[in-house]
C-alpha positions in Angstrom: -77.4 -160.8 179.5 -81.2 -160.3 180.5 -83.6 -157.7 181.4 -86.4 -158.3 183.6 -89.7 -156.5 184.2 -92.0 -157.6 186.9 -95.1 -156.7 188.4 -96.9 -158.7 191.8 -99.8 -160.2 191.3 -102.0 -160.5 194.6 -104.6 -162.8 195.9 -107.0 -162.0 198.6 -106.1 -159.8 201.2 -103.3 -158.6 199.7 -100.9 -161.9 199.5 -98.8 -162.2 196.8 -99.6 -165.1 194.6 -97.2 -164.5 191.8 -95.7 -162.1 189.2 -96.4 -160.8 185.6 -93.4 -159.8 183.9 -91.0 -159.8 181.1 -87.7 -161.4 180.6 -85.9 -160.3 177.8 -82.5 -161.2 176.4 -80.5 -157.9 175.6 -77.0 -159.3 175.0 -77.4 -158.7 171.3 -78.4 -154.8 172.0 -75.3 -154.5 174.2 -73.3 -156.1 171.8 -74.4 -153.6 169.0 -73.7 -150.6 171.3 -70.3 -151.6 171.9 -69.8 -152.1 168.7 -71.3 -148.5 167.9 -68.8 -147.2 170.6 -65.9 -148.7 168.9 -67.0 -147.7 165.7 -67.4 -143.7 166.9 -64.0 -144.1 168.8 -62.2 -145.5 165.4 -63.9 -142.5 163.6 -62.7 -140.2 165.7 -58.8 -141.2 165.5 -59.6 -141.4 161.6 -60.3 -137.9 161.4 -57.5 -137.0 164.1 -55.2 -138.6 161.7 -56.1 -137.3 158.8 -56.4 -133.3 160.6 -52.6 -133.9 161.6 -51.6 -135.0 158.4 -52.9 -132.1 156.6 -51.7 -129.9 159.0 -48.4 -131.1 158.3 -48.6 -130.9 154.5 -49.7 -127.4 155.0 -47.5 -126.1 157.1 -44.0 -128.4 155.4 -43.8 -126.1 152.4 -43.7 -122.8 154.4 -41.2 -122.9 157.5 -42.5 -119.8 158.7 -46.1 -121.1 158.9 -44.8 -124.2 161.4 -47.0 -123.9 164.3 -49.8 -121.5 162.4 -52.5 -123.6 162.2 -52.5 -124.8 165.9 -52.0 -121.0 167.0 -55.1 -120.0 165.0 -57.0 -123.1 166.4 -56.0 -122.1 170.1 -57.2 -118.1 169.5 -60.1 -119.1 167.6 -61.6 -121.9 170.4 -60.9 -119.1 173.4 -62.7 -116.8 171.2 -65.7 -119.1 171.1 -65.8 -119.7 174.9 -65.3 -116.1 175.4 -68.4 -116.2 173.5 -70.3 -118.3 175.7 -71.1 -120.3 172.8 -71.6 -124.3 172.7 -68.9 -126.9 172.8 -70.2 -128.0 169.5 -69.4 -124.7 167.9 -66.1 -124.9 169.7 -64.9 -127.9 168.2 -66.2 -127.2 164.5 -63.9 -123.8 164.7 -60.9 -125.7 166.1 -61.0 -128.8 163.6 -61.7 -126.0 161.1 -59.0 -123.9 161.8 -56.3 -127.0 162.0 -56.7 -127.4 158.2 -57.8 -124.0 157.1 -54.9 -123.5 154.9 -54.7 -126.6 153.3 -55.3 -125.5 150.4 -52.6 -123.7 149.3 -50.7 -127.3 148.5 -51.7 -126.2 145.3 -50.6 -122.6 145.3 -46.5 -123.0 143.8 -43.7 -122.7 146.5 -41.9 -119.8 144.7 -45.4 -117.7 145.2 -45.9 -119.0 149.1 -42.2 -118.2 149.8 -41.8 -115.1 147.6 -39.8 -112.1 149.6 -41.4 -109.0 147.6 -44.8 -107.8 146.5 -47.4 -110.4 144.4 -48.3 -110.1 140.9 -51.8 -110.1 140.4 -51.8 -113.2 138.9 -49.6 -114.4 141.7 -52.1 -112.7 144.2 -55.2 -114.6 142.6 -53.5 -118.0 142.8 -53.0 -117.6 146.6 -56.9 -116.3 147.1 -57.8 -119.7 145.2 -56.8 -121.6 148.2 -60.0 -121.8 150.1 -61.7 -123.3 146.8 -58.9 -125.7 147.2 -59.6 -126.6 150.9 -63.0 -127.1 150.3 -62.4 -129.5 147.5 -60.2 -131.3 149.7 -62.2 -131.6 152.7 -65.3 -131.8 151.3 -64.7 -135.5 150.2 -63.8 -136.6 154.0 -66.1 -137.5 156.2 -66.2 -135.0 159.3 -69.2 -134.4 161.7 -69.1 -131.1 161.4 -69.2 -129.0 158.3 -65.7 -128.1 158.4 -65.3 -127.7 154.4 -67.5 -124.9 154.7 -66.0 -122.8 157.2 -62.9 -123.5 155.2 -64.0 -122.6 152.2 -65.4 -119.1 154.1 -62.5 -117.9 156.1 -61.6 -115.1 154.2 -65.3 -113.7 153.8 -65.7 -110.1 154.9 -68.6 -108.6 156.6 -69.0 -105.8 154.0 -68.4 -108.3 151.4 -65.0 -107.5 150.2 -63.6 -110.9 151.1 -63.2 -114.0 148.8 -63.9 -116.3 147.1 -67.3 -115.7 147.0 -68.1 -112.6 148.4 -70.5 -113.6 150.7 -71.5 -110.7 153.4 -72.9 -110.5 156.7 -75.1 -113.4 158.1 -74.4 -115.4 155.2 -70.8 -116.3 156.3 -70.8 -118.8 158.7 -70.7 -118.1 162.0 -67.5 -120.6 162.5 -65.9 -118.5 159.6 -66.2 -115.2 161.0 -64.6 -116.7 163.9 -61.8 -118.3 162.5 -60.8 -115.1 159.7 -60.9 -112.8 163.0 -58.1 -115.4 164.6 -56.4 -115.7 161.5 -55.8 -112.5 160.6 -54.5 -111.6 164.4 -51.9 -115.0 164.4 -51.1 -113.6 160.8 -50.0 -110.2 162.1 -48.1 -111.2 165.2 -45.9 -113.6 163.4 -43.4 -113.0 160.5 -44.0 -113.9 156.8 -41.5 -114.1 153.9 -42.5 -110.7 152.5 -42.7 -108.9 156.1 -41.8 -109.3 159.7 -43.9 -109.7 162.5 -46.1 -106.5 162.9 -46.8 -106.6 166.6 -49.8 -107.2 168.7 -50.6 -103.0 168.8 -51.0 -103.1 165.1 -52.9 -106.7 165.1 -55.5 -105.2 167.5 -55.6 -101.8 165.8 -56.7 -103.5 162.8 -59.5 -105.9 164.0 -61.2 -103.0 166.4 -60.8 -100.6 163.5 -62.3 -102.5 161.1 -65.0 -104.1 163.7 -68.7 -104.3 161.8 -66.7 -103.7 158.3 -64.5 -106.5 158.0 -65.2 -108.7 160.9 -68.1 -109.3 162.8 -68.3 -106.8 165.9 -69.2 -109.8 168.4 -66.2 -111.9 167.4 -64.0 -108.8 167.5 -65.0 -108.1 171.5 -64.4 -111.5 172.3 -61.0 -111.3 170.5 -60.0 -108.3 172.3 -61.2 -109.5 175.6 -59.5 -113.0 175.2 -56.1 -110.9 174.3 -56.1 -108.3 176.4 -58.2 -109.2 180.1 -57.6 -113.1 179.9 -53.9 -113.6 179.7 -54.1 -115.3 176.7 -50.8 -116.9 175.0 -49.9 -118.4 171.9 -47.5 -120.9 172.9 -48.1 -123.5 175.9 -45.6 -126.2 177.5 -47.4 -128.5 175.7 -47.5 -127.0 172.1 -46.9 -129.7 169.1 -44.7 -128.9 166.2 -45.3 -130.2 163.4 -45.2 -102.9 143.0 -45.2 -99.5 145.0 -48.5 -98.4 143.6 -51.2 -98.1 146.3 -53.4 -101.0 144.5 -49.9 -103.2 144.9 -49.8 -102.0 148.9 -53.7 -103.0 149.1 -52.9 -106.2 147.7 -50.1 -107.3 150.1 -52.0 -105.9 153.1 -54.9 -108.4 152.5 -52.2 -111.0 151.8 -51.0 -110.7 155.3 -53.8 -112.2 156.7 -53.9 -114.8 153.7 
């Protein structure tokens, strides 16, 4: 294929006497562009396959968590849209949500499925899952900072989260959005150690902790999505895949772990 650019040359009285131009064969460039397009599509398919495999691996050991990642991803993406953020942020949040608990494959099954209260050591092993997820994901090539978002999704605005104890704007916005969506979904669905807590308690938790644990803008967007936009977790095309106060606090935190 050729690229031609020409300018007429005029003789006397405006008569065209010829043309000055450039004739360039761009076949090679087009072939390179097509090759780059094919490579980009292949990389996208590869990433999608990796995400699918990681999601299934994270949920396979806990039957009550089947669908958890996709539900969190759906709510998190809806929050991004409600906030009017760029699609790029939505893609990052959605992808991170689909793999945010992959680090739990390193937590023993006995701990993950324990029906009662966790000991300090057991809870510590659960709290390590963002680090473990980061180590897994940082070895994969994503076009977005997925590993960093997963590492930070249990950080809280007042610095009381884990594993780094970050606070405020030091926490990535994507992680702040994921943290709220994960908390709500966890409270709306049963776990091995408790039944589902219901929408009222989920909304009360994020609203009462707005600007303390959770980003206030994210909370407001989440409340709008759940209360005003008719949001539903399920769709027709959903795919499957101690009694001390201290002990109670640990298990309350674990409710959104």
